[in-house]
C-alpha positions in Angstrom: -29.0 -10.7 16.0 -25.4 -10.9 17.3 -22.1 -9.9 15.1 -21.7 -13.6 14.9 -24.8 -14.4 13.3 -24.4 -11.5 11.2 -21.2 -12.7 10.2 -22.2 -16.3 9.7 -25.2 -15.4 7.5 -22.5 -12.8 5.0 -20.3 -16.1 4.6 -23.6 -18.1 3.7 -24.5 -15.7 1.3 -21.0 -15.5 -0.2 -20.8 -19.3 -0.7 -24.3 -19.6 -2.3 -22.8 -16.9 -5.3 -18.9 -18.0 -5.3 -18.3 -17.0 -8.9 -20.2 -13.6 -8.7 -18.6 -13.2 -5.3 -14.9 -13.3 -7.3 -16.0 -11.1 -9.9 -17.0 -8.6 -7.4 -13.8 -8.2 -5.3 -11.4 -8.6 -8.4 -10.7 -5.4 -8.4 -10.0 -4.7 -5.1 -7.9 -8.1 -5.5 -5.8 -6.6 -8.1 -5.6 -3.3 -6.2 -3.9 -4.9 -3.4 -1.8 -7.0 -5.6 -0.3 -4.4 -7.2 0.6 -2.3 -4.1 2.0 -5.1 -2.2 4.0 -6.6 -4.7 5.6 -3.5 -5.8 6.4 -2.7 -2.1 7.5 -6.1 -1.7 9.9 -6.1 -4.4 11.1 -2.2 -3.7 11.7 -3.0 0.1 14.0 -5.8 -0.7 15.8 -3.4 -3.2 15.9 -0.8 -0.8 17.6 -2.9 1.7 20.3 -4.3 -0.8 21.0 -0.7 -2.6 21.5 0.8 1.2 23.7 -2.0 1.9 25.5 -1.6 -1.2 26.0 2.1 -0.8 27.1 1.8 2.9 30.3 0.2 1.7 31.5 3.3 0.6 33.8 4.7 3.0 33.7 7.4 5.1 35.0 10.8 3.0 34.6 9.4 -0.5 32.8 11.2 -3.1 32.5 10.7 -6.4 33.0 12.7 -9.7 31.0 12.3 -13.0 30.0 13.7 -16.4 26.2 13.0 -16.1 24.0 13.1 -12.6 23.1 9.8 -10.9 19.6 9.8 -12.0 18.8 11.6 -16.0 15.1 12.3 -16.8 13.9 13.7 -20.0 16.3 15.4 -22.6 19.9 14.9 -21.4 21.6 16.9 -24.2 23.1 19.5 -22.0 24.8 16.2 -20.1 25.9 14.6 -23.3 27.7 18.2 -24.5 29.5 18.3 -21.6 33.1 17.6 -22.2 34.5 14.0 -21.1 36.7 13.8 -17.9 40.5 13.1 -18.5 43.4 11.0 -17.2 45.2 14.8 -17.4 42.3 16.0 -15.3 42.9 13.1 -12.8 46.7 13.9 -12.7 45.5 17.7 -12.4 43.8 16.6 -9.1 46.6 13.9 -7.7 49.0 17.3 -7.9 47.2 20.0 -6.4 44.8 18.7 -4.1 46.5 18.6 -0.8 43.2 17.3 1.0 42.5 14.5 -1.3 44.4 10.8 -0.2 43.1 8.4 -3.0 42.3 9.3 -6.8 40.5 6.3 -8.3 39.2 6.8 -12.2 37.3 4.5 -13.2 36.3 3.3 -17.1 34.6 0.5 -18.3 32.9 -1.1 -21.9 31.4 -4.5 -23.1 34.3 -6.1 -24.3 32.8 -8.9 -27.3 34.8 -12.0 -25.9 38.0 -12.9 -23.9 40.2 -15.5 -26.0 42.6 -18.4 -24.6 43.9 -20.2 -27.5 40.4 -22.0 -28.6 38.6 -21.2 -25.6 36.8 -18.3 -25.1 34.2 -16.5 -22.9 30.4 -15.6 -23.5 30.0 -11.9 -25.4 29.8 -9.0 -22.9 32.2 -9.6 -20.5 32.9 -6.1 -18.3 36.4 -4.6 -19.5 37.3 -2.0 -16.4 40.3 -0.1 -16.4 41.9 2.4 -13.7 44.7 2.5 -11.6 46.6 0.9 -8.4 43.8 2.2 -6.2 41.0 0.8 -8.0 40.6 -1.9 -6.1 40.0 0.1 -2.7 37.1 2.4 -4.4 35.7 -0.8 -6.1 35.5 -2.9 -3.2 37.6 -6.1 -5.5 40.0 -7.6 -4.2 42.6 -10.2 -5.2 42.8 -13.4 -4.1 45.3 -15.0 -6.2 48.4 -13.3 -7.8 48.8 -9.4 -7.6 47.3 -6.1 -8.4 48.7 -3.7 -10.7 50.7 -1.1 -9.3 51.4 2.3 -10.2 54.8 1.6 -12.4 52.0 -0.6 -14.7 49.6 2.4 -15.4 52.7 4.6 -15.9 54.3 1.9 -18.5 51.1 1.0 -20.1 51.8 -2.4 -19.2 49.8 -5.6 -20.8 48.8 -7.1 -18.0 44.9 -7.8 -16.4 43.4 -9.0 -13.4 40.3 -11.8 -14.0 37.0 -12.6 -12.2 35.9 -16.1 -11.6 33.6 -16.8 -14.2 36.0 -15.7 -17.0 38.6 -17.7 -15.2 36.2 -20.6 -15.3 35.4 -20.3 -18.6 38.9 -20.0 -20.0 40.9 -21.8 -17.2 38.8 -25.1 -15.8 42.0 -27.1 -15.3 44.6 -25.1 -15.0 46.0 -22.0 -13.6 45.6 -18.6 -15.1 48.2 -17.1 -13.5 51.0 -16.2 -15.9 49.1 -17.2 -18.7 48.5 -15.1 -22.0 44.9 -14.4 -23.0 44.0 -11.9 -25.9 41.3 -9.4 -25.7 40.1 -7.1 -28.5 43.3 -9.1 -30.4 45.6 -7.9 -27.6 47.8 -9.7 -25.7 47.5 -9.6 -22.0 49.0 -11.5 -19.0 47.0 -12.7 -16.3 48.3 -11.2 -13.1 45.7 -11.8 -10.8 42.3 -13.0 -9.8 39.5 -11.6 -8.5 37.8 -13.1 -5.3 34.1 -14.1 -6.0 31.6 -11.3 -5.7 28.4 -12.9 -6.7 25.3 -11.3 -8.5 23.9 -7.9 -7.6 20.6 -7.0 -9.3 20.8 -9.9 -11.9 24.5 -8.7 -12.8 27.1 -11.0 -12.7 29.5 -9.3 -11.2 32.6 -12.0 -11.8 32.4 -11.8 -15.5 35.1 -9.4 -15.7 38.3 -8.2 -16.9 40.3 -5.4 -15.5 43.2 -3.1 -16.7 45.4 -0.5 -16.4 43.5 2.8 -17.6 46.2 3.6 -19.6 46.5 0.2 -21.2 42.7 -0.1 -21.5 42.6 3.6 -23.3 45.2 2.2 -25.5 42.9 -0.8 -26.6 39.4 1.3 -26.4 40.4 4.5 -26.9 39.6 7.9 -24.9 36.3 8.4 -25.5 34.4 6.8 -23.1 32.9 7.8 -19.9 34.8 8.4 -16.9 34.1 8.2 -13.0 36.7 9.4 -10.4 35.9 8.2 -6.6 37.8 10.2 -4.3 38.5 10.1 -1.0 39.3 12.8 1.4 42.2 12.5 3.7 39.8 12.8 6.4 35.8 12.6 7.3 36.0 15.6 8.8 37.6 17.5 5.7 35.6 15.9 3.1 33.5 18.7 2.4 36.6 21.0 2.0 38.3 18.1 -0.2 35.2 18.2 -2.9 35.6 22.3 -2.9 39.0 21.9 -3.7 38.9 19.3 -6.4 35.6 21.6 -7.9 38.1 24.2 -8.0 40.4 22.0 -9.7 38.2 20.6 -12.3 36.7 24.1 -13.0 40.1 25.5 -13.9 41.4 22.5 -15.7 37.8 22.3 -17.8 37.9 26.2 -18.2 34.7 27.1 -16.8 34.2 30.2 -16.9 33.1 32.0 -13.5 29.5 32.3 -12.8 28.6 29.5 -14.4 27.4 26.0 -13.3 29.7 23.4 -12.9 30.1 20.9 -16.4 30.2 17.9 -13.9 28.3 16.1 -11.2 29.8 15.8 -7.7 28.0 12.6 -6.0 28.0 11.5 -2.3 26.9 8.6 -0.2 23.7 10.7 1.1 23.0 11.9 -2.9 22.8 8.5 -4.2 20.8 7.5 -1.2 18.2 10.5 -2.1 18.4 9.8 -5.6 17.6 6.1 -5.2 14.5 7.2 -2.6 13.0 9.4 -5.6 13.4 7.2 -8.3 11.6 4.1 -6.3 8.9 7.1 -5.1 7.8 7.5 -8.3 7.5 3.6 -8.8 5.5 3.0 -5.6 3.4 6.3 -6.7 2.9 4.9 -10.0 1.5 1.4 -8.4 -0.7 3.5 -6.1 -2.3 5.3 -8.8 -2.8 2.0 -10.4 -4.3 0.8 -7.1 -6.6 3.5 -6.3 -8.1 3.0 -9.7 -8.7 -0.8 -9.0 -10.0 -0.2 -5.7 -12.5 2.2 -7.1 -13.8 0.1 -9.8 -13.7 -2.8 -7.0 -15.5 -0.6 -4.6 -18.5 0.2 -7.4 -18.4 -3.5 -7.9 -19.4 -4.4 -4.2 -21.9 -1.8 -4.4 -23.9 -3.2 -7.1 -23.9 -6.5 -6.1 -25.1 -5.5 -2.8 -27.5 -3.8 -4.5 -28.8 -6.7 -6.5 -28.6 -8.5 -3.5 -30.9 -6.5 -1.8 -33.7 -6.6 -4.7 -33.2 -10.3 -4.3 -33.7 -10.7 -0.7 -36.1 -8.5 -0.4 -38.8 -10.9 0.7 -36.5 -12.1 3.3 -35.8 -8.7 4.8 -39.5 -8.3 4.9 -39.8 -11.4 7.2 -37.0 -10.3 9.4 -38.4 -7.4 10.0 -42.0 -9.0 10.6 -40.8 -10.7 13.1 -39.1 -7.6 15.1 -35.9 -7.3 13.5 -34.6 -3.5 13.5 -33.2 -1.2 10.7 -29.9 -1.3 12.8 -30.1 -5.3 12.7 -30.8 -5.2 8.7 -28.4 -2.7 8.1 -25.3 -4.6 10.1 -26.2 -7.6 8.1 -25.2 -6.3 4.9 -22.6 -4.3 5.8 -21.1 -7.1 7.6 -21.5 -9.0 4.1 -19.6 -6.4 2.4 -16.5 -6.3 4.5 -16.3 -9.6 4.4 -16.5 -9.5 0.7 -13.6 -6.8 0.3 -11.7 -8.3 3.3 -11.8 -11.6 1.6 -10.3 -9.9 -1.4 -7.7 -7.8 0.7 -6.1 -11.0 2.1 -6.3 -12.4 -1.2 -4.3 -9.2 -2.9 -1.9 -9.4 0.0 -0.8 -12.7 -0.3 -1.1 -12.7 -4.3 1.3 -9.2 -4.1 3.7 -10.8 -1.5 4.0 -14.1 -3.8 4.3 -12.6 -6.9 7.0 -9.9 -5.2 9.2 -12.8 -4.0 8.9 -15.0 -7.3 9.9 -12.1 -9.4 13.0 -11.2 -7.2 14.0 -14.6 -7.1 13.7 -15.3 -11.0 16.1 -12.0 -11.5 18.5 -12.5 -8.6 17.3 -9.5 -6.5 16.9 -9.7 -3.2 13.4 -9.3 -1.8 11.6 -8.5 2.1 7.9 -9.2 3.2 6.6 -5.3 3.7 4.1 -6.5 7.3 3.1 -2.9 7.5 2.2 -2.5 4.0 0.3 -6.0 4.0 -1.4 -5.0 6.8 -2.7 -1.6 5.7 -3.7 -3.0 2.6 -5.8 -5.3 3.8 -7.4 -2.6 6.3 -8.0 -0.4 3.5 -9.8 -3.0 1.0 -11.9 -3.6 4.3 -12.8 0.0 4.4 -13.5 -0.1 1.1 -16.2 -2.5 1.4 -17.5 -0.9 4.6 -17.8 2.3 2.9 -19.2 1.1 -0.7 -21.7 -1.1 1.8 -23.2 1.6 3.6 -26.0 2.8 0.7 -27.0 -0.8 0.0 -27.5 -1.5 3.7 -29.2 2.0 4.5 -31.8 1.4 1.5 -32.2 -2.4 2.8 -32.7 -1.2 6.5 -35.5 1.4 4.8 -37.7 -0.9 3.1 -41.1 -1.1 4.1 -41.7 -4.4 6.1 -45.4 -4.9 4.6 -44.0 -4.0 0.8 -41.5 -6.1 1.1 -43.2 -9.6 1.9 -45.6 -8.5 -1.0 -42.5 -8.5 -3.2 -42.2 -11.5 -5.9 
């Protein structure tokens, strides 16, 4: 019996028991689905994160109170002192290898008002200095950005994102108007270019003020992050060492004791993100492994049932000259086709669910071709492995005993 005939007989057997075949491969479908769905989602997310981090200029690094990824008890991080504007000024005055120091603080504002009009809750309120648009990647399309004088004089001025402008000024220009934030009057001096959404977050639903004005409105007890740019990429490591020394002195960290702040670079952020997605993917692999094991056991079980049901057929085929290898190959082919159909179904469901999930929450997605091929071949291998024992059992049946079977 050739391969074509074996495949045809296997497909006919599966078609004759459609629902039973579906239940048999359900574990394989779920396992492959989980891996491909997560991989589809994560691969697109990785591309987006890499693209976002690539926008960080050469020679730029960040200083903040907390590490990029916090796992478990973070009490030791919460007990650290906050980074302050005084420490920012110390870096500006003493770090001669640094060209830009841009502090950022943010909080959620309840609403921003213009007479009777008001925005939706949870507008992102940011505070920074005159370098913030370079470090943050936000640029003004109308009006002007803040100046060093605005920061120094704690000027009551602000710049709005397009979503806030559309809510408050649908039919008039926003430049020069006065709005209210937390009951404080602020003059609109600029409007940011459209940024769109990233990871489901509207990046245009923001209001930006001088960091000194921000502290006047919201207080000083807010987490501050610093974006620092070295005078040249070649001096980045030396600039980092210089900033670390200045901050340790300003924060009174004793010699020999670890830093009570974090230094982040583009490379360290990419590494942290890779570690985070690795744990998510490993979780999916564990779920998939358990599902594939259950699916494989299901295939073995149903193939044993099939051997029992078709004992007389096996006896007839052996009586007319079928070899043990031909009998064994028939049942192995059936197991492989069963698991292969489950693998293809799981791959398709995984890709579609990953794409739909990304579309629903506005996150980018990519189709992981390599992972899809690996998922299919692995599911086929599961069918081969778990189909061998029933196939061997079928091939060893005595033709006389098989013909007598009722």
